[in-house]
C-alpha positions as YAML, in Angstrom:
chain: A
units: angstrom
residues:
- id: 1
  name: MET
  ca: [88.93, 1.72, 23.75]
- id: 2
  name: ASN
  ca: [86.59, -1.49, 23.64]
- id: 3
  name: LYS
  ca: [86.01, -3.42, 20.16]
- id: 4
  name: VAL
  ca: [83.07, -1.50, 19.17]
- id: 5
  name: ALA
  ca: [85.16, 1.64, 19.65]
- id: 6
  name: THR
  ca: [87.89, 0.79, 17.44]
- id: 7
  name: ILE
  ca: [86.19, -0.85, 14.80]
- id: 8
  name: LEU
  ca: [84.41, 2.65, 14.49]
- id: 9
  name: VAL
  ca: [87.68, 4.76, 14.68]
- id: 10
  name: GLY
  ca: [89.09, 3.03, 11.26]
- id: 11
  name: ILE
  ca: [85.62, 3.33, 9.51]
- id: 12
  name: ALA
  ca: [84.90, 6.66, 10.70]
- id: 13
  name: HIS
  ca: [88.78, 7.38, 9.77]
- id: 14
  name: SER
  ca: [88.12, 6.02, 6.02]
- id: 15
  name: VAL
  ca: [85.14, 7.54, 5.72]
- id: 16
  name: SER
  ca: [85.64, 10.74, 6.33]
- id: 17
  name: GLY
  ca: [88.47, 11.23, 4.35]
- id: 18
  name: LEU
  ca: [86.21, 9.38, 0.83]
- id: 19
  name: LEU
  ca: [83.15, 12.73, 2.10]
- id: 20
  name: ALA
  ca: [86.39, 15.39, 2.80]
- id: 21
  name: LEU
  ca: [87.71, 14.51, -0.70]
- id: 22
  name: LEU
  ca: [83.66, 13.96, -2.71]
- id: 23
  name: SER
  ca: [82.41, 16.77, -0.64]
- id: 24
  name: ILE
  ca: [84.22, 19.69, -2.89]
- id: 25
  name: PRO
  ca: [82.75, 18.91, -6.42]
- id: 26
  name: PHE
  ca: [79.87, 18.11, -4.97]
- id: 27
  name: SER
  ca: [79.05, 20.97, -3.36]
- id: 28
  name: VAL
  ca: [80.22, 22.76, -6.35]
- id: 29
  name: LEU
  ca: [78.07, 21.73, -8.29]
- id: 30
  name: GLY
  ca: [75.45, 21.93, -5.50]
- id: 31
  name: GLY
  ca: [75.89, 25.67, -6.02]
- id: 32
  name: LEU
  ca: [76.45, 25.82, -1.98]
- id: 33
  name: SER
  ca: [78.77, 28.89, -1.18]
- id: 34
  name: LEU
  ca: [82.96, 28.94, -0.71]
- id: 35
  name: GLY
  ca: [82.15, 29.62, 3.40]
- id: 36
  name: LYS
  ca: [79.43, 26.60, 3.32]
- id: 37
  name: VAL
  ca: [81.43, 23.99, 1.20]
- id: 38
  name: SER
  ca: [84.61, 25.06, 3.59]
- id: 39
  name: SER
  ca: [83.30, 24.45, 6.51]
- id: 40
  name: ILE
  ca: [81.52, 20.78, 5.42]
- id: 41
  name: VAL
  ca: [85.20, 19.97, 4.48]
- id: 42
  name: GLY
  ca: [86.79, 21.59, 7.06]
- id: 43
  name: LEU
  ca: [83.94, 19.50, 9.34]
- id: 44
  name: PHE
  ca: [84.83, 15.84, 7.49]
- id: 45
  name: LEU
  ca: [88.21, 16.66, 7.86]
- id: 46
  name: ALA
  ca: [88.64, 17.48, 11.77]
- id: 47
  name: VAL
  ca: [87.09, 14.07, 11.92]
- id: 48
  name: TYR
  ca: [89.91, 12.47, 9.83]
- id: 49
  name: PHE
  ca: [92.50, 14.13, 11.85]
- id: 50
  name: ILE
  ca: [91.28, 13.14, 15.33]
- id: 51
  name: THR
  ca: [90.47, 9.54, 14.50]
- id: 52
  name: GLY
  ca: [93.37, 9.32, 13.02]
- id: 53
  name: ILE
  ca: [95.38, 10.49, 16.21]
- id: 54
  name: ALA
  ca: [93.02, 7.62, 17.78]
- id: 55
  name: MET
  ca: [94.55, 5.56, 15.51]
- id: 56
  name: VAL
  ca: [97.73, 5.78, 16.13]
- id: 57
  name: TYR
  ca: [97.63, 5.89, 20.22]
- id: 58
  name: GLU
  ca: [95.73, 2.69, 19.40]
- id: 59
  name: THR
  ca: [98.59, 0.78, 17.52]
- id: 60
  name: TYR
  ca: [101.29, 1.97, 19.94]
- id: 61
  name: VAL
  ca: [99.11, 0.82, 22.95]
- id: 62
  name: THR
  ca: [98.37, -2.65, 21.78]
- id: 63
  name: VAL
  ca: [101.36, -3.39, 19.88]
- id: 64
  name: SER
  ca: [103.42, -2.18, 23.03]
- id: 65
  name: GLU
  ca: [100.89, -4.38, 25.39]
- id: 66
  name: ALA
  ca: [101.07, -7.58, 23.29]
- id: 67
  name: SER
  ca: [105.35, -7.10, 22.36]
- id: 68
  name: SER
  ca: [105.19, -7.39, 26.29]
- id: 69
  name: LEU
  ca: [103.37, -10.74, 26.71]
- id: 70
  name: TYR
  ca: [105.34, -11.62, 23.51]
- id: 71
  name: SER
  ca: [108.63, -11.19, 24.76]
- id: 72
  name: SER
  ca: [107.56, -13.21, 28.44]
- id: 73
  name: THR
  ca: [106.68, -16.36, 26.44]
- id: 74
  name: LEU
  ca: [109.15, -16.49, 24.37]
- id: 75
  name: GLU
  ca: [111.23, -16.24, 28.15]
- id: 76
  name: LYS
  ca: [109.63, -18.80, 29.16]
- id: 77
  name: PHE
  ca: [109.76, -21.10, 25.77]
- id: 78
  name: ARG
  ca: [113.82, -20.62, 26.21]
- id: 79
  name: SER
  ca: [113.78, -21.75, 29.23]
- id: 80
  name: TYR
  ca: [111.48, -24.60, 29.15]
- id: 81
  name: VAL
  ca: [113.72, -25.50, 25.42]
- id: 82
  name: GLU
  ca: [116.71, -24.93, 27.39]
- id: 83
  name: SER
  ca: [116.38, -27.32, 30.32]
- id: 84
  name: HIS
  ca: [116.16, -30.18, 27.73]
- id: 85
  name: PRO
  ca: [119.41, -31.78, 26.54]
- id: 86
  name: VAL
  ca: [121.35, -30.09, 23.98]
- id: 87
  name: ASN
  ca: [120.78, -33.79, 21.25]
- id: 88
  name: SER
  ca: [117.55, -33.70, 22.28]
- id: 89
  name: PRO
  ca: [115.01, -32.96, 19.52]
- id: 90
  name: VAL
  ca: [112.80, -30.09, 21.84]
- id: 91
  name: TYR
  ca: [116.20, -28.56, 22.04]
- id: 92
  name: LEU
  ca: [117.21, -29.34, 18.75]
- id: 93
  name: TYR
  ca: [113.83, -28.13, 17.01]
- id: 94
  name: GLY
  ca: [112.77, -25.52, 19.85]
- id: 95
  name: TYR
  ca: [116.35, -24.00, 19.78]
- id: 96
  name: GLN
  ca: [116.68, -23.82, 16.01]
- id: 97
  name: ASN
  ca: [113.32, -21.72, 16.20]
- id: 98
  name: LEU
  ca: [113.93, -19.56, 19.17]
- id: 99
  name: ARG
  ca: [117.08, -17.78, 17.14]
- id: 100
  name: VAL
  ca: [114.79, -17.35, 14.43]
- id: 101
  name: LEU
  ca: [111.59, -16.09, 16.71]
- id: 102
  name: THR
  ca: [114.01, -14.27, 19.31]
- id: 103
  name: PRO
  ca: [112.95, -10.52, 17.62]
- id: 104
  name: PRO
  ca: [115.48, -7.45, 17.85]
- id: 105
  name: LYS
  ca: [115.88, -4.79, 19.79]
- id: 106
  name: ASP
  ca: [113.19, -2.46, 19.17]
- id: 107
  name: SER
  ca: [112.80, 0.91, 21.05]
- id: 108
  name: GLN
  ca: [109.04, 1.65, 21.67]
- id: 109
  name: VAL
  ca: [109.75, 5.12, 21.62]
- id: 110
  name: LYS
  ca: [111.63, 4.70, 18.48]
- id: 111
  name: MET
  ca: [107.85, 3.28, 17.14]
- id: 112
  name: PHE
  ca: [106.38, 6.16, 18.67]
- id: 113
  name: LEU
  ca: [108.50, 8.79, 16.82]
- id: 114
  name: LEU
  ca: [107.14, 6.44, 13.79]
- id: 115
  name: LEU
  ca: [104.34, 6.71, 13.98]
- id: 116
  name: LEU
  ca: [104.60, 10.13, 15.04]
- id: 117
  name: LEU
  ca: [106.04, 11.18, 12.07]
- id: 118
  name: PHE
  ca: [104.41, 9.03, 9.19]
- id: 119
  name: SER
  ca: [100.73, 8.42, 11.08]
- id: 120
  name: VAL
  ca: [100.67, 11.92, 12.55]
- id: 121
  name: ILE
  ca: [101.99, 14.55, 11.21]
- id: 122
  name: ASN
  ca: [101.54, 12.88, 7.64]
- id: 123
  name: GLN
  ca: [98.43, 13.05, 7.01]
- id: 124
  name: ILE
  ca: [98.08, 11.37, 3.26]
- id: 125
  name: PRO
  ca: [95.62, 9.01, 2.52]
- id: 126
  name: PHE
  ca: [96.73, 5.36, 2.53]
- id: 127
  name: LEU
  ca: [99.68, 6.08, 3.16]
- id: 128
  name: ASN
  ca: [99.12, 6.81, 6.58]
- id: 129
  name: VAL
  ca: [97.81, 3.20, 7.43]
- id: 130
  name: ILE
  ca: [101.12, 2.09, 6.13]
- id: 131
  name: PRO
  ca: [103.08, 2.50, 9.63]
- id: 132
  name: LEU
  ca: [99.87, 1.25, 11.47]
- id: 133
  name: THR
  ca: [99.52, -1.63, 9.36]
- id: 134
  name: TYR
  ca: [102.95, -2.49, 9.59]
- id: 135
  name: TYR
  ca: [103.08, -2.71, 13.67]
- id: 136
  name: LEU
  ca: [100.08, -4.30, 14.39]
- id: 137
  name: GLY
  ca: [100.77, -6.99, 11.28]
- id: 138
  name: ARG
  ca: [104.91, -7.76, 12.72]
- id: 139
  name: GLU
  ca: [103.84, -7.85, 16.03]
- id: 140
  name: TYR
  ca: [100.57, -10.70, 15.07]
- id: 141
  name: ASN
  ca: [102.89, -12.11, 12.97]
- id: 142
  name: ARG
  ca: [104.72, -13.09, 15.23]
- id: 143
  name: ILE
  ca: [102.87, -14.27, 18.30]
- id: 144
  name: ARG
  ca: [100.95, -16.44, 15.55]
- id: 145
  name: ASN
  ca: [104.73, -18.34, 14.82]
- id: 146
  name: LEU
  ca: [105.36, -19.12, 18.38]
- id: 147
  name: MET
  ca: [101.93, -20.55, 18.94]
- id: 148
  name: LEU
  ca: [102.75, -22.72, 15.91]
- id: 149
  name: LEU
  ca: [106.01, -23.10, 17.52]
- id: 150
  name: GLN
  ca: [104.11, -24.51, 20.40]
- id: 151
  name: ASN
  ca: [101.36, -26.76, 18.16]
- id: 152
  name: GLN
  ca: [104.06, -28.29, 16.15]
- id: 153
  name: LEU
  ca: [106.36, -29.07, 19.60]
- id: 154
  name: GLY
  ca: [102.93, -30.62, 21.52]
- id: 155
  name: LEU
  ca: [102.64, -27.99, 24.13]
- id: 156
  name: GLY
  ca: [99.59, -26.79, 22.83]
- id: 157
  name: GLY
  ca: [99.51, -23.23, 21.43]
- id: 158
  name: LYS
  ca: [97.35, -23.36, 18.18]
- id: 159
  name: TYR
  ca: [97.10, -22.86, 13.79]
- id: 160
  name: VAL
  ca: [96.13, -19.52, 13.21]
- id: 161
  name: PRO
  ca: [95.79, -18.17, 9.89]
- id: 162
  name: ASP
  ca: [97.85, -14.98, 8.92]
- id: 163
  name: GLN
  ca: [96.57, -11.70, 8.04]
- id: 164
  name: VAL
  ca: [98.02, -10.66, 5.11]
- id: 165
  name: GLY
  ca: [94.53, -10.32, 2.94]
- id: 166
  name: MET
  ca: [93.57, -7.74, 6.20]
- id: 167
  name: GLU
  ca: [96.74, -5.68, 6.50]
- id: 168
  name: ILE
  ca: [96.53, -5.21, 2.63]
- id: 169
  name: LEU
  ca: [92.61, -4.26, 2.86]
- id: 170
  name: THR
  ca: [93.28, -2.13, 5.45]
- id: 171
  name: ILE
  ca: [95.48, -0.41, 3.71]
- id: 172
  name: ILE
  ca: [93.46, 0.47, 0.08]
- id: 173
  name: THR
  ca: [90.14, 1.44, 2.12]
- id: 174
  name: ASN
  ca: [92.31, 3.81, 3.80]
- id: 175
  name: GLY
  ca: [91.74, 2.44, 7.78]
- id: 176
  name: PHE
  ca: [88.29, 0.92, 7.31]
- id: 177
  name: THR
  ca: [88.94, -2.45, 9.22]
- id: 178
  name: PHE
  ca: [91.76, -1.33, 11.46]
- id: 179
  name: GLY
  ca: [89.29, -1.85, 14.36]
- id: 180
  name: PHE
  ca: [89.40, -5.43, 12.81]
- id: 181
  name: MET
  ca: [93.55, -5.56, 12.79]
- id: 182
  name: VAL
  ca: [93.97, -4.21, 16.25]
- id: 183
  name: ASN
  ca: [90.84, -6.19, 18.00]
- id: 184
  name: ARG
  ca: [92.85, -9.61, 15.94]
- id: 185
  name: LEU
  ca: [95.88, -9.14, 18.04]
- id: 186
  name: ASN
  ca: [94.80, -8.17, 21.46]
- id: 187
  name: SER
  ca: [92.60, -12.13, 21.24]
- id: 188
  name: LEU
  ca: [95.54, -13.27, 19.93]
- id: 189
  name: SER
  ca: [97.55, -12.04, 22.52]
- id: 190
  name: GLN
  ca: [95.65, -12.89, 25.23]
- id: 191
  name: ALA
  ca: [95.33, -16.60, 24.19]
- id: 192
  name: LEU
  ca: [99.44, -16.75, 24.27]
- id: 193
  name: VAL
  ca: [100.14, -18.65, 27.31]
- id: 194
  name: PHE
  ca: [102.47, -21.22, 27.57]
- id: 195
  name: SER
  ca: [103.01, -23.64, 30.24]
- id: 196
  name: PRO
  ca: [105.66, -26.73, 30.37]
- id: 197
  name: PRO
  ca: [103.95, -29.82, 31.05]
- id: 198
  name: PRO
  ca: [104.75, -31.98, 33.85]
- id: 199
  name: GLN
  ca: [106.09, -34.61, 32.39]
- id: 200
  name: ASP
  ca: [108.76, -34.15, 29.32]
- id: 201
  name: GLN
  ca: [107.19, -35.87, 26.50]
- id: 202
  name: GLY
  ca: [109.15, -34.04, 23.70]
- id: 203
  name: LEU
  ca: [109.01, -35.58, 19.87]
- id: 204
  name: SER
  ca: [109.16, -38.25, 18.59]
- id: 205
  name: PRO
  ca: [110.98, -39.72, 15.92]
- id: 206
  name: GLY
  ca: [107.31, -40.54, 14.34]
- id: 207
  name: SER
  ca: [106.36, -37.18, 14.58]
- id: 208
  name: PRO
  ca: [105.95, -34.89, 11.52]
- id: 209
  name: PHE
  ca: [108.60, -31.97, 12.58]
- id: 210
  name: TYR
  ca: [111.22, -33.59, 14.11]
- id: 211
  name: GLY
  ca: [114.03, -32.76, 13.31]
- id: 212
  name: GLY
  ca: [113.82, -29.91, 11.34]
- id: 213
  name: GLY
  ca: [111.81, -26.95, 9.80]
- id: 214
  name: ALA
  ca: [110.31, -23.11, 10.50]
- id: 215
  name: PRO
  ca: [107.79, -21.14, 11.17]
- id: 216
  name: SER
  ca: [106.42, -19.26, 8.20]
- id: 217
  name: PRO
  ca: [108.10, -16.04, 7.95]
...
């Protein structure tokens, strides 16, 4: 799904859910028959359900692809760190943080089942969006922290702001900003590249990050 379509899906999910709730009292006040009210509500609920499934699919695909890129880049970075002497600044600082950055083994089947249960079968507004924001936010933070570590070691990477505000906004708007979260994760994962420098310059004692510290959780 392209960027625009992903954004529109989130907006449609949020708006259709709101309209489904508001259409009942407004239709009754407008003197519409029960059949017309049911048709209007059913239309909005159908859009809500279909876009909800699309959001689950997009989350699963995006997180899976980002996780694969993260794992391969992390292994390259690990090999680079472990190629240095044990008492070198790169090894001491890098290896310390690699333990934090190494994710626990998480099955994609487990993620699929959790999304199916809590975001497809469960269609309660707001609650069904929480698992989506959790998985997207978790993968975003992993990549963000790895890029931050690379930046601190002078190996490329860059500082990337967190997106806690975006996660909260996505939940309280019932998915309105979902597409923006997906697109930000896609952009960040595509920018995650690690190429070991031709000559190791490592950390100098004058570096503000020499000897310790860790990326933010």
